[in-house]
Structure formats: C-alpha cells, structure tokens
C-alpha positions in Angstrom: 106.6 43.4 -45.3 105.9 40.2 -43.4 105.0 36.5 -43.7 102.8 34.0 -41.9 100.1 36.3 -40.6 102.1 39.4 -39.8 101.1 42.9 -40.8 102.2 45.0 -43.7 103.4 48.1 -41.8 104.8 51.6 -42.2 106.9 53.6 -39.9 108.0 57.3 -40.1 111.7 57.9 -39.4 112.9 61.3 -38.3 115.9 62.9 -40.0 118.1 61.9 -37.1 117.3 58.3 -37.7 115.0 57.8 -34.7 111.6 56.1 -35.4 108.0 56.9 -34.7 104.9 54.7 -34.0 104.5 51.8 -36.4 101.3 52.1 -38.5 99.7 48.8 -39.6 98.5 49.0 -43.2 97.2 45.4 -43.5 96.9 42.5 -41.1 95.7 38.9 -41.7 96.6 35.2 -42.2 98.5 36.0 -45.4 101.9 36.9 -46.8 102.6 40.5 -47.7 105.6 41.1 -50.0 107.4 43.5 -52.3 106.2 46.8 -50.9 106.7 50.0 -52.9 106.3 53.5 -51.6 105.7 56.7 -53.6 105.2 60.3 -52.7 103.2 63.0 -54.4 100.6 65.7 -53.8 101.5 65.9 -50.1 100.6 62.2 -49.6 102.3 58.9 -49.6 101.0 55.8 -51.5 102.1 52.2 -50.7 101.5 49.2 -53.0 102.3 45.6 -52.3 101.1 42.0 -53.1 99.3 39.8 -50.6 99.0 36.1 -50.9 96.4 34.0 -49.1 95.4 30.4 -49.9 97.6 30.7 -53.1 95.6 33.7 -54.3 97.5 36.9 -55.1 96.1 40.4 -54.7 97.7 43.7 -55.6 96.8 46.3 -53.0 97.3 50.0 -52.3 97.2 52.1 -49.1 97.0 55.9 -49.0 98.9 57.6 -46.2 99.2 61.2 -44.9 102.6 62.9 -45.1 103.0 61.9 -41.5 102.6 58.2 -42.4 99.1 57.7 -41.0 96.9 55.3 -43.1 93.9 56.9 -44.8 92.4 54.2 -47.1 93.2 50.8 -48.5 92.1 49.1 -51.8 92.4 45.9 -53.8 93.7 47.0 -57.2 93.7 43.6 -59.0 94.0 39.9 -58.5 96.7 37.7 -60.0 99.6 40.1 -59.9 102.9 38.4 -58.7 104.5 41.5 -57.3 104.6 45.3 -57.0 107.7 46.7 -58.7 107.9 50.5 -58.8 105.9 53.7 -58.9 106.2 57.3 -60.1 104.1 60.5 -59.6 103.4 62.9 -62.5 101.9 65.8 -60.5 98.4 64.4 -60.8 98.5 60.6 -60.7 100.8 57.7 -59.8 101.8 55.0 -62.3 102.3 51.7 -60.4 104.2 48.9 -62.1 103.4 45.2 -61.3 103.7 41.9 -63.1 102.0 38.5 -63.4 105.1 36.4 -64.2 104.5 36.7 -68.0 103.6 40.4 -68.5 104.8 43.7 -67.2 101.7 45.7 -66.2 100.9 49.3 -65.2 98.0 50.8 -63.3 97.3 54.5 -63.0 96.3 55.5 -59.5 94.8 58.7 -58.0 96.4 60.3 -55.0 94.0 58.2 -52.9 95.2 55.0 -54.5 92.1 54.4 -56.5 92.6 52.9 -60.0 92.1 55.1 -63.0 90.3 52.8 -65.5 89.0 49.3 -65.1 92.1 47.2 -66.0 95.8 47.5 -65.9 97.6 48.3 -69.2 100.1 45.8 -70.6 103.6 47.3 -71.0 105.3 44.3 -72.5 106.4 40.6 -72.2 108.1 39.8 -68.9 108.9 36.1 -69.4 112.6 37.0 -69.9 112.7 39.4 -66.9 115.2 38.8 -64.1 114.0 36.4 -61.4 112.6 36.3 -58.7 111.9 40.0 -58.8 112.2 41.8 -62.2 114.6 44.7 -62.5 112.1 47.4 -63.5 112.1 51.2 -63.1 109.7 54.1 -63.9 110.0 57.8 -63.8 108.0 60.8 -65.0 109.9 62.4 -67.9 108.0 65.7 -68.3 105.3 64.6 -70.7 105.1 60.8 -70.2 106.2 58.0 -67.9 109.4 56.3 -69.0 109.9 52.7 -68.2 112.9 50.5 -68.5 113.4 46.8 -67.5 116.0 44.1 -67.6 115.1 41.1 -69.9 117.9 38.6 -70.0 120.5 39.8 -72.6 118.3 42.9 -73.4 117.3 46.2 -71.9 113.8 47.2 -72.8 112.1 50.6 -72.9 108.6 51.8 -73.2 106.5 55.0 -72.4 103.0 55.6 -71.1 101.2 58.8 -71.9 99.4 60.9 -69.2 96.2 59.3 -70.5 97.6 55.8 -70.2 98.5 55.1 -73.8 101.4 52.7 -74.2 103.9 53.0 -77.0 105.3 49.6 -78.1 108.4 48.6 -76.2 111.8 48.7 -77.9 115.3 47.4 -77.1 117.9 49.8 -75.9 121.1 49.3 -77.8 124.4 50.4 -76.3 127.8 50.0 -77.9 129.5 48.7 -74.8 132.2 46.2 -75.7 132.7 43.0 -73.8 135.6 40.6 -73.8 135.7 37.7 -76.3 133.7 34.6 -75.1 131.9 36.7 -72.5 128.2 37.4 -72.6 126.0 40.1 -71.2 123.0 39.6 -68.9 121.0 42.3 -67.3 119.5 41.9 -63.9 118.5 45.4 -62.8 118.2 49.0 -64.1 117.7 52.5 -62.8 116.2 55.5 -64.6 116.0 59.2 -63.8 115.0 62.4 -65.5 116.7 65.8 -64.7 114.3 68.0 -66.5 116.0 67.7 -69.9 117.6 64.3 -70.2 116.8 60.7 -69.2 119.8 58.9 -67.5 119.8 55.1 -67.3 122.1 53.0 -65.2 122.4 49.2 -65.4 
C-alpha cells in the first residue's frame, strides 16, 4: 500500500520468512490504501481503495495461490476504505464504507461483484476513526459482522444470497468503575463451527 504514485503490491513470503518476487497489483499517480487480503477456493483476493484527483474507487485483484495477479476490477466509486473480507466456500463478502454507511459487496472467486450495488449493513457515522473497527466471518449459514460504534458494539448478518438482517446492539454486562465510560475502537469475531466468539 503506497502513496504518491507508487504501486499497490503483493509479495509471497516463505514459511521461513524469506520473500519472493514483488507483484505489482496497481500502479499510477494515485494513493492506494487500506489493503485487505482474503483466501478461498485455492485463490487469493485483494481489495483496496485508490484515490486520484479526490476521487475514491474501491478495487479488487484476483491472485493465484502463488501470489501472481490474474485480474483487476473497479468495484464501486465513493468508498472511503476497504475493511475486511470473508469466504463462505463459494463467494467472498467484502466490507467497505463511505464515511456514513457500512457497506458489503459479494464477490466471486475472480473478484467480480455479485449484483449491481453494494448492500448497506448499517450506519457508520459513529464508527471509530480514521478506520472503523469492523470484522466479518462466515458462521456456517451466513456472514456475521460486528463493528465498533462509539459506546456501542453493533452486530448484523448477511445471508448467502445477500439479505441483510437489521443491525442490533450487542449488550454485555461488563461493569466499569464509577465515573468511567466505555468507548469501543475495534472488534474481532471468529466462528469455531458451533459458536461465535467476539473480542473487543
């Protein structure tokens, strides 16, 4: 991830920590930022946001398991950043945002959008700044999404077909000291096959 005309790049690292040849995913007089990398179906998929002349574009690049680029696409315009991604065995769900809304785009293994428009997950005006604390995982029958929103933790799900259930607040009885207040900045979510585990 680079600025001022540098490339968005990938590099494969061996298990012993040594590197391989750098692969350029995008190159131009622009700023590439907030890269996210997902694995599924024997492929890799990268998403990031590119800014040129104050215009933001949300992009994807499909890579082989060896890290070699296959294809690149513009997914949408106006997104402020890529956030997270999860594979469900057939498709990726890529999370991004536009400074007011948390958005999700279903992507094929080649990084091609499923459907014409992103789906809106929820309000993100209270999300942590400058990069919202958002996480997504496949939970067996649907994608589970959690995000930090000021003094709240929010939760929503997206079905395999892209239907969003309305977000709710996650309520935890975790006491704090008198005159203290709670503010959430980041969150992590994982599924072990039976249970969802959330850490914040």
